[in-house]
C-alpha positions, 0 to 999 in steps of 0.5 A: 850453747842451749839456743841451739836446739831452740834455733838452727839456722834461723828457724826456730824451734816449734815449743812441742819440738823443744819440749821433746828435746829437753824430754829426751836430754833428761831421759839420757840425763838420768840413764848415764848419768851426769859428769858435767863437774869432773875434770877428765884427763888424757894421755896421747897412746900409738895404735899399731893400724893409725901410727902408719898414718901419723896418728896416736889415740887420746885416751884417759890419762896424764901428759897428753901434749899438743903441737902446732900441728895437731888436729884433732879427728873427732869421731864415733864407732858406729859401723865401720864407716865414721872409722874409715871415714876418719882414717882418710882424714887423718891420713891425709892430714899427715900427707899435709904436714899434721899430727891428727889425733884420734879421738873417740868419743865412744872410746871413754868408759864411765863418761856420760858421752861414751854412754850415750853414743854407745847405747844410741850405736847398740840400738842402730846394729840392732836395728841394721841387722833386723831390717834385713831378716824382717822385710816388715821391719824394714819397709814401716820402720827402719826404711822410713827413719833413716830417709825421713826421720832422721831428715827432719829439723826436729831430729837435729833439736833433739840430738843439740840438747842431748849434746850438751851431756857429751861436751865436758868430756872436751872441756880439758882439750885446747879449744882452738885447735883444727877439730875436724868430726866424721859424726855428727856428735863430735860437731855438736859436742865440740860446738858445745864445748867451745872449739873454734875451728870445727869441720863436720864431715858429712858422710851421706849424700841424702841430705839430713838434719841429723847431719847438722852441727850449727857452728861449724863449717859443714862439707859434702862430698856431691853437688847435688848433696849441696844444694840439699843441704843449703836449701835444708830441703824437705828437713820440714814440710809445713813450712818454708825454712831458711838455709844455711847461711854462706859458707857454713857448707862447702863442697870438697868432693870424696873424702878418700885415704892418701894413699889410695889417692897418690897410687890410684893410676899405678892400681888402675893399671893393675887392674886394667891390666888384670881385665885386658890378659883374661887374669883372674878378677879379684873381688872384695866382699865386706862386712859392715860394723853392724854384721847385716847381710848374711844371707845375701852374701852366702849366694854372693859366693856361690854364684862366684865359686865356679870361676873361683874354682876354674881360676877365672876369679879370686874372692877377699873376704873381710868379715871385719870383728865379727867372728860368728859371720864366718862361721854363719858363712861356712856353715851355709857355703861349706866351701869356706871350710877350706878358705885361707883365715887370715884371724887377728894376725894383722901384720900378716893380712897387711904382708899378703894385702900389699903383696898382692897389689903387683903379686898373685891372689888365688882362690877365697881368702877370709879376714877378721880381726877383734881389734877394730882399727885393724878390721876397718883399715884391711878393707883398705890395704885389700882395695888395691889389690882388687878389682871388683869391691862387692858393698851396700852404697855406704861412705865405701860408695865413694872410694875410686874402685869399681864397685858392684852395689848390693841392697842398702841397709838403710834408705839414706844409703840409696843415693851413693849408688846413684852417684858413683853409677852417675860418676861411672866407676860402680854399677847402680844397687842391684836387688838381692837375687838374680839381679846381683847374681846377673850382675857378677856374670856380666861384670866377669864375662864382660870385660868393657864393663869394667874397663870403662869403670876404670877410665872413669875413676882416672878421669875423676882423679884429672877433676879432682874428685876424690881429693875431698879429705885433704880440701877437709883438713885445709879447710878446719886448718885455715879457719 
């Protein structure tokens, strides 16, 4: 499969780009070792968070057995987004009668594959945090990299070469099973390993060559993204490119969990009832996997405090697995010293979230879990009980809940907010500072805004907009 880095959808790469890709591959090989002659064995492990989704986790061990209903969910932890999309895929696979197997390529320590991904993840997380602290770094490096750097076809060439080093990890797994990847590296690795039923679920709404895995069926969540990928728009500005072949790119709609889709009408009804009857509006503030934007979160909490004190607002804060963020926020906002915090008690946090869907919720409630699965999934549970999701326009931009979009972290996220605003289920992206505070006040004091968003969510549900994860699973099974 070495040809993947030299010719991409019929577009031949320059000798310079191919040489650079091979150089990157050699650098990784030297740094993370060569395990190409190693035979890996696996076991299937129960996971408290994944178990309700009918999902088992693949780990090193022995005795893993797979059935005719097995669907691999290939993913990595890079931030929280790819895990969240994987949970949506697993949820919908189970709802359709399949047996999802969680395959995190970033969890097999000692393998060349995990070494490469972990190293890249650390760099990306560091860049995300630094971009929020340094305007100069963000303007001159981070924004251009995330919007234009990752867009280049030459970037995909380098990734394809590096993915050859990841393939050996998957060598012993059955190659004829449906395989859904929620990041391009698991998709590329599976193709190089010889898997025949690979679907590459693209997460963003900004077409980038970064997300291409030739040999897989690519799925996207929006029609604008579909056209951009089909044409390989802007991926090499020095020449005209051959488009993606028919059938290689498929529109599915938004990737949303079965639990959220099936309860959408009732959850929306509770939201509209709270708005119409002047009950406390519930805000869910989520911290991303990189732990960035702490100063902005503090400003948002301060803006909501007066209404929280008078019982007009309720605030849920999920800091994920970043306990340090909670401590920093307490220093910045002393009122958090008295807030209730669910710390590493997933069962209690889950019970609280489930009860809040139809019950009461007051004040400020924090959530923090060292376990990555709990850190991610508690947001899903809290969404059902919330009225407004306060988030950067990342993977959460596609979920069926009214959204207040704060500043993006990386230029590729911008189009998530644009799409949501056009679909009517979210605000436009607001700038930090006064514009963010003003939007909070608008949502608090102008009930027609949230009512309109909820009405749009119901219409979007009727059109099938939120059925993307089901469609992805169906594609993988049918290949």
